[in-house]
Structures are given as C-alpha cells and as structure tokens.
C-alpha positions, -999 to +999 in steps of 0.1 A: -001+000-004+029+023+008+044+019-026+012+023-039+000+059-024+041+071-033+032+061-068+005+078-067+017+111-056+046+109-085+020+106-109+007+135-095+036+152-102+031+147-140+000+170-138+002+205-154+017+231-132+029+204-107+063+199-131+081+229-117+083+243-081+049+263-068+073+292-054+104+297-075+097+279-107+127+252-104+122+223-126+112+189-115+102+192-079+107+165-056+090+179-022+055+188-011+036+207+012+007+180+024-012+208+042-008+232+015-016+209-017+014+221-038+048+205-047+085+223-043+118+222-048+144+209-017+152+247-015+118+258-013+113+229+011+134+244+043+116+280+038+082+264+047+099+243+074+104+274+089+064+279+089+051+245+105+020+264+114+013+271+080+031+244+061+041+209+066+065+193+038+073+156+031+094+144+006+075+126-024+102+098-031+112+093+007+088+096+030+053+078+034+019+088+025-009+087+040-041+077+025-058+115+030-023+130+024-026+115-012-062+129-015-056+163-008-026+166-031-046+152-061-075+176-051-053+209-049-021+212-071-001+240-080-023+257-104-051+255-077-027+270-047-020+298-073-051+309-083-059+308-043-026+328-028-019+347-061-051+359-071-037+397-059-005+402-063+003+439-079+021+439-109+054+458-092+057+431-067+092+410-078+083+375-077+115+355-072+127+326-092+154+294-082+183+319-092+172+345-067+189+349-030+174+334+002+160+363+012+134+368-017+122+337-019+116+336+017+098+369+020+075+358-011+068+328+005+062+338+038+038+368+020+018+340+003+008+313+026+020+332+061+005+368+057-014+362+026-010+394+016-024+387-023-056+375-007-060+408+015-051+437-007-051+460+027-022+443+039-001+453+006-001+492+025+038+493+028+047+490-005+018+501-025+010+533-007+035+560-025+049+570+005+072+553+027+095+567+057+122+546+081+158+540+089+180+522+070+220+509+076+241+527+050+273+516+043+298+552+045+314+561+013+349+564+028+351+540+057+329+512+050+308+516+085+273+511+082+255+539+096+218+543+105+204+567+080+167+583+077+156+572+041+123+593+025+106+575-006+077+597-025+059+591-054+048+625-059+082+642-057+097+609-075+125+605-054+143+589-028+163+608-003+182+600+027+196+622+054+228+619+075+213+640+105+175+632+124+171+664+125+185+674+095+164+698+073+180+690+040+188+657+023+223+644+018+211+629-016+184+629-041+178+601-058+151+605-085+129+576-094+134+580-134+168+568-126+172+546-099+179+508-097+179+488-068+187+448-065+198+426-038+235+420-033+242+403-001+277+388-005+290+421-022+275+439+009+282+414+033+245+410+049+221+383+040+198+415+031+222+439+017+203+459-009+222+478-038+204+508-052+221+525-083+208+565-090+222+588-116+242+620-103+254+649-125+253+618-155+274+598-133+266+565-122+267+563-079+258+534-056+246+533-020+243+502-001+218+492+025+204+465+050+180+460+073+178+437+102+145+425+091+139+410+065+102+416+054+113+457+062+141+453+032+121+433+011+093+460+011+113+488+006+125+470-025+091+466-038+083+503-031+108+514-048+094+494-077+061+505-071+076+539-074+091+530-106+061+512-119+036+541-115+062+566-128+064+546-158+027+545-165+025+582-166+060+582-190+043+561-213+005+559-210-003+531-238+024+507-223+011+473-209+020+461-175+033+434-193+060+459-211+068+481-182+072+457-155+111+443-173+118+476-166+116+483-129+147+466-117+176+452-134+198+424-116+234+424-123+243+387-144+281+401-140+302+423-116+338+429-116+368+446-133+382+450-168+412+469-182+396+497-207+420+516-233+430+550-216+435+575-208+424+600-235+436+633-244+414+660-262+429+688-277+414+709-304+430+740-322+444+757-349+473+737-364+506+750-377+518+753-408+552+732-411+565+755-441+598+739-457+602+716-429+573+695-442+565+677-474+540+689-499+512+667-514+503+675-551+465+690-549+466+692-513+484+725-506+510+724-474+503+695-445+493+714-412+504+698-381+486+696-342+512+695-311+506+669-289+498+682-255+532+677-235+507+657-207+498+635-231+512+597-224+539+585-245+558+558-226+554+523-212+521+513-236+520+484-258+503+506-282+494+540-292+464+552-315+459+588-325+433+603-345+424+634-355+394+650-368+390+682-390+356+699-374+353+723-409+327+710-429+343+723-457+378+700-450+393+680-477+412+648-472+427+623-496+391+609-503+374+640-509+352+660-485+355+648-447+335+674-427+336+661-390+352+629-389+382+610-385+409+623-415+441+610-396+452+580-382+489+571-361+492+538-349+525+531-329+542+519-296+553+560-291+537+591-301+546+614-325+559+649-316+536+664-345+515+653-368+497+666-403+462+662-410+461+671-446+437+692-458+426+724-482+397+744-486+367+742-513+384+771-532+419+755-534+437+778-508+450+758-478+443+777-446+445+767-409+414+749-399+405+734-365+413+697-358+402+676-324+428+652-319+422+620-292+447+597-279+442+562-269+466+539-254+467+505-243 
C-alpha cells in the first residue's frame, strides 16, 4: 500500500502545473507541502519548514504518505494554490525565481502563505501606499562603516532621499525614481539583507549599499521602489501594458567585476601650425598642417598607441574628398610622434589653418 501511495504522488507530479516548484519555478520538484497541496523544490521546502504553523512538508520519493494526504494533494496542486494565494499580486511586486537570493524567496513564500498579502490587498499598504519613511543601515563611502540613516520615498516628488542626521532639514542625497535601480547583493554587501541602490548624479552612476535587520522590512522597501518606478512609467508611457513595464522596474546584475580598458584619452582642439619648408607637400593637397601633441599626453610604457584627428570644418578635404567632422587621420605605433599633420585644403583650393580635434588612446 505504501508503494502504491508513493506511486500515486509521483503521478501527481506529472500533472500540468506540478512539474515546477510552486514558489520559485525550479524544474522537477521532489518535495511537497501536504497542508497547502503544492509541490516544491528542496530549497523552498527548507523555507516551508520554518513556518510549520502553515506548511508541513514531505519528500515525494522518500517519505511515507497517508491516504488522506494523497487525496488532499490530488484535489489541490500548484495551479489551484496559485489561483488562491496569488490572486491579487500587484504587477510591480517582484516574483523571485530559483536563481534569486534566499531572502527574496523566503519573503515571497511568507507573504503568500503566512501573511496572505495577495488574498487581502489591505496588507499591501507598506509597499503600495506611494510613501515610505524609515531607517536603514547605510555603508559609508570612505570607511565602509554602516550607520543608521533616515530614508524617505515619495512617489509624488518622484524621489528617494536620505538624511545624514535625524534632525536634518535638507537631504544628503536625492535619487530620482526615473533613473533608479535596486537589486539585492548580499555577498557584495556582506549581509544577507544587503540591497544595492544605483542612481544618476551629474550624469555619473552612483551606488549606495543598505540593509535592515528585518527581512520583511528591506523587501518592502525594495517593492516600494519598484511600485514607485511602475507608477512613474505608467505616466511616462500611458499606452504601455503592464507586461511591457514590469521588466523595466529593476534589473539584476548577471556579472560584475573589473576589466582593463583603453585610456587615458587626451583631447585637444586648436589651430594647426604650418610646417612650411620643414614638411613635405603633396600635389593637389597643399601644405600639410600639424597639431602638436600636448606635453601631458602619455607616450611611454604602453604597448600600443592610437592617435586620431578629426577636422571640425565641414569644408575640409582629405585624400578621399570632403571629410566634414570625422576622422581624417590615424596613427598607430609604440610611441607618440612629436607632431602630426592632417592634410587638407579648402574648397576654393587655398590652404588655411582649420580647427582639428585630437584624441590619443593608449593600452
């Protein structure tokens, strides 16, 4: 009888909707909550064990099953549980997958089954009200020490602010919702609840790193930021559907690290000087002109140096005809020349100094 009941549970796994974990979508779940009637993966089963008042779990293949438990699983299943416990999930609420951090999956499971936030919308107020205020631990830029800072999120102003002091009247930073991104980075921040917030300031990307001891609190902040982004995008793109907007609410970083890049780059815009009889003339091109490389330009200890110059006058000619504001010369070598000559003449056939822009790349 025990083998028959286990075989019956294994057959239930093949039903549509049961082939993936009910909570994170991982394939081939081999655990089940026999009080909720859902099939789940090993990782999510550990979270279910932490809420025994709501969920009790068994292994589909190893544990013994009672007849009443098998019948309960047969009458429910993942699709039925999804219709019940996820009926009112806000479109902006982040639905974690098996690749997300433990915190997101745990709070998703607790929100569904323990707090039942998605069957009672009044419980969604902490992240859907359009305003949120509280304290988070923020990492200092210079010493790396975490200090408690007050944060205020307001959809009406379209911004997230934080203050250095509790009585401060002016915020230390104002982060516009338009350019804001939030993603959990527990390993990078060194805390299981670590959240990285990225924003733009003076056209430069900035990051702040925060956490809260309460997992629900930091996840509520995360979803409140997504809600603010969602409502902003609804106004900015009134014809877009929810399915179009949701992928733009936040982005997870697939890979982060350091890479070597070319540089530094030195730019110079100026009037060329004629080489005169020190240079060579080219038939039909007039005298070559030169722009001196700045003394501060790097010229040693690099494997390659690429130097480009662009004529900024639309009447400029080069060997291929009218050049306009684009590259008209290129130098590649192990060191910089003292001077270089962009050859050009005017449309009238007269040679005259024309402004050039110079860029030097080293690597």
